[in-house]
C-alpha positions in Angstrom: 85.4 76.7 -34.8 81.5 76.5 -34.1 79.7 79.8 -34.8 77.8 80.0 -31.6 75.7 83.1 -32.7 74.0 81.2 -35.6 73.8 78.3 -33.0 71.8 80.2 -30.3 69.5 81.7 -33.1 68.7 78.5 -34.4 67.9 77.3 -30.9 65.6 80.4 -30.2 63.7 79.5 -33.4 63.2 75.9 -32.6 62.0 76.7 -29.0 59.2 79.4 -30.4 58.4 76.9 -32.9 57.8 74.1 -30.1 55.7 76.7 -28.3 54.1 77.6 -31.4 53.0 73.9 -31.5 52.0 73.3 -28.1 49.7 76.5 -28.1 48.0 75.2 -31.3 47.4 71.8 -30.0 45.9 73.2 -26.9 43.6 75.5 -29.0 42.1 72.3 -30.4 41.3 70.3 -27.5 37.7 69.6 -27.1 36.2 70.3 -23.4 32.8 68.7 -22.1 30.4 71.4 -21.9 27.4 69.5 -21.5 26.1 66.2 -20.4 22.8 64.7 -21.3 21.3 61.5 -19.8 18.3 59.5 -20.5 16.3 57.4 -17.8 15.8 53.7 -18.8 13.2 52.0 -16.7 14.0 48.6 -16.0 11.2 47.5 -13.4 8.8 47.1 -16.1 9.1 43.5 -17.6 8.8 44.7 -21.0 11.8 46.7 -20.5 13.8 44.2 -18.8 16.8 43.2 -20.7 16.9 39.3 -20.7 20.5 38.5 -20.0 20.3 40.8 -16.7 17.1 39.2 -15.6 18.9 35.7 -16.2 21.8 36.7 -14.3 19.7 38.0 -11.3 16.9 35.4 -11.3 19.1 32.3 -9.4 20.6 34.9 -7.0 17.2 36.1 -6.0 15.6 32.5 -5.9 18.4 31.7 -3.4 17.8 34.9 -1.3 13.9 34.2 -1.1 14.5 30.6 -0.4 16.6 31.5 2.6 13.9 34.5 3.7 10.8 32.0 3.5 12.1 28.8 4.8 10.1 28.2 8.2 12.2 28.3 11.3 9.5 28.1 14.0 5.8 28.8 14.8 4.0 31.6 16.6 0.6 30.3 18.1 -0.9 34.1 17.9 0.0 37.5 16.5 2.4 39.4 18.5 2.4 43.2 18.1 2.8 46.5 20.0 -0.9 47.2 20.5 -1.6 44.7 23.1 -1.2 47.0 26.0 -0.2 50.2 27.6 3.1 49.6 29.3 3.9 46.3 27.9 3.2 44.4 24.3 3.7 40.7 23.6 6.1 41.4 20.7 8.0 43.9 23.1 8.4 41.3 26.0 9.8 39.0 23.3 12.1 41.4 21.8 13.6 42.3 25.2 13.9 39.0 26.5 15.5 37.5 23.4 18.0 40.3 23.1 18.8 40.1 26.8 19.0 36.0 26.5 21.3 35.9 23.5 23.0 39.1 23.9 24.0 37.5 27.1 25.8 34.6 25.4 28.2 37.2 23.5 28.7 39.5 26.5 29.8 36.7 28.9 32.2 35.4 26.3 33.6 38.5 25.8 33.5 40.3 29.1 32.8 37.5 31.7 29.9 39.8 32.9 25.9 39.7 32.4 23.7 41.9 30.9 21.3 43.1 33.7 18.8 45.0 31.4 17.4 45.2 28.1 15.6 48.5 26.9 14.8 49.0 23.5 12.4 51.4 21.6 8.7 50.7 20.7 9.3 52.6 17.5 12.0 50.4 16.2 9.4 47.4 16.0 8.1 48.1 12.3 5.7 44.9 12.0 3.7 42.3 13.5 4.8 38.8 14.2 1.7 37.0 12.8 0.3 34.0 13.8 1.4 30.8 11.8 4.8 29.9 10.4 8.0 32.2 11.4 10.8 32.9 8.9 13.7 35.3 8.4 11.7 37.4 6.4 9.4 38.2 9.5 12.6 39.2 11.3 13.4 41.5 8.4 10.1 42.9 8.5 10.3 43.6 12.4 13.8 45.1 12.3 14.7 46.4 8.9 17.3 48.6 10.3 20.6 47.7 10.8 20.9 48.4 14.3 23.3 46.4 16.7 23.3 45.5 20.4 25.1 47.9 22.7 25.8 47.5 26.2 26.2 50.4 28.2 27.4 50.2 31.9 25.0 52.7 34.3 25.0 53.6 37.6 21.9 53.0 39.7 21.3 57.0 39.5 20.9 56.6 35.8 18.5 53.3 36.3 16.4 55.7 38.3 16.4 58.2 35.5 15.6 55.5 32.8 12.5 54.5 35.0 11.5 58.0 35.3 11.9 58.4 31.5 9.7 55.4 31.0 7.0 56.7 33.0 7.1 60.1 31.5 7.1 58.7 27.7 4.2 56.5 28.4 4.9 54.2 25.5 5.3 50.5 25.8 9.1 50.2 25.2 10.3 46.8 25.2 11.8 46.1 28.6 13.3 43.2 30.4 15.2 42.6 33.6 13.9 45.5 35.5 10.4 45.6 37.0 8.3 48.8 39.1 5.4 50.0 40.2 4.0 53.6 39.3 2.1 54.7 42.4 -1.0 57.1 42.3 1.4 60.1 42.0 2.6 58.7 38.9 6.4 58.1 40.7 8.1 54.6 40.6 8.7 52.8 43.5 9.6 48.9 44.3 12.4 49.3 41.2 13.9 45.9 41.1 16.9 44.8 39.0 17.1 41.1 38.5 14.7 40.8 41.5 17.0 43.0 43.4 16.6 46.8 45.0 18.6 49.3 42.7 21.6 50.7 44.3 22.4 54.3 43.7 26.1 53.4 43.3 25.9 49.9 41.9 27.2 49.4 37.9 24.4 47.7 35.9 24.9 46.6 32.5 22.0 47.6 30.1 21.6 46.3 26.4 20.4 48.5 23.9 20.7 49.3 20.2 23.3 51.3 19.0 21.1 54.6 18.0 19.7 54.6 21.6 23.2 54.1 23.1 24.1 57.7 21.8 21.0 59.3 23.2 18.4 58.8 20.6 14.8 58.9 21.1 16.0 61.5 24.1 17.1 58.4 25.9 20.2 61.0 27.3 20.9 58.8 30.5 22.5 56.4 28.2 25.0 59.1 27.3 26.1 59.0 31.1 27.5 55.6 30.8 30.7 54.9 32.2 31.4 52.2 29.7 30.3 50.9 26.5 30.4 47.9 24.5 29.5 47.2 21.0 28.7 43.8 20.4 28.7 44.0 16.8 25.3 41.7 16.8 22.7 43.0 15.0 19.1 42.8 16.5 17.7 41.2 13.2 20.1 38.3 13.3 19.6 38.2 17.2 15.7 37.5 16.1 16.9 34.8 13.3 19.2 32.9 15.8 16.4 32.8 18.1 13.8 31.5 16.0 16.4 28.6 14.9 16.6 27.3 18.2 12.8 27.2 19.2 9.7 25.1 17.9 7.2 27.7 19.2 7.4 31.1 19.9 6.4 32.0 23.5 3.6 34.5 24.2 5.3 36.3 27.2 2.6 38.0 29.2 4.4 38.4 32.8 3.7 41.7 34.3 6.9 44.1 34.4 5.2 47.2 35.5 2.3 47.7 37.5 0.1 50.7 38.2 -1.4 51.3 41.4 
């Protein structure tokens, strides 16, 4: 017959022994109390690791080759200081965005973009006279903004024009024309050559930042429908540059002042 008392005593001693070992092992664990770091500059040539430089070099050369390949020619420098209400680079940006955006919008939605409105502040560089490259597009549009189409009623088109006049900035604009009278009020507002109708739906192309009311363009938040074309404005420029031999200098009048 098994002596249960002795068996239980031995079991208790074994459990106590295991507990002691566990506590002892925990007490010996090392905990991180301080982390130190050291800054190692790698931008200076003398600090560069040859292996890293050799690894990166072919990729850098490939990217630079793509960026610096000549795509078109610009007969004169386009910048955003060429006019009060319009600029040559703004006209180009708006026209190209409207044109190439329509290719995607028509294919997807079977509709046409009526107007394009961008922001002057989004243009970050000139398009210099001479050879045009993809690098120029990255300099003009360094951000990752993409093209969005907002369906606005005619009432919001009136708000858009009023905003434009109040801002007094040459925001890139295409597809709409109007006159500013002596009282600083818009008249003869035309979209694609036709008078604006208050209840008509117009499709306005802009960038994703402005479509959410950026730069105080709150009329975009009143849109009845929104389409993200997933087409970056920079890529729109690059695709356009690839299509043409010579960049046009667009000086047609879109905004007149009495």
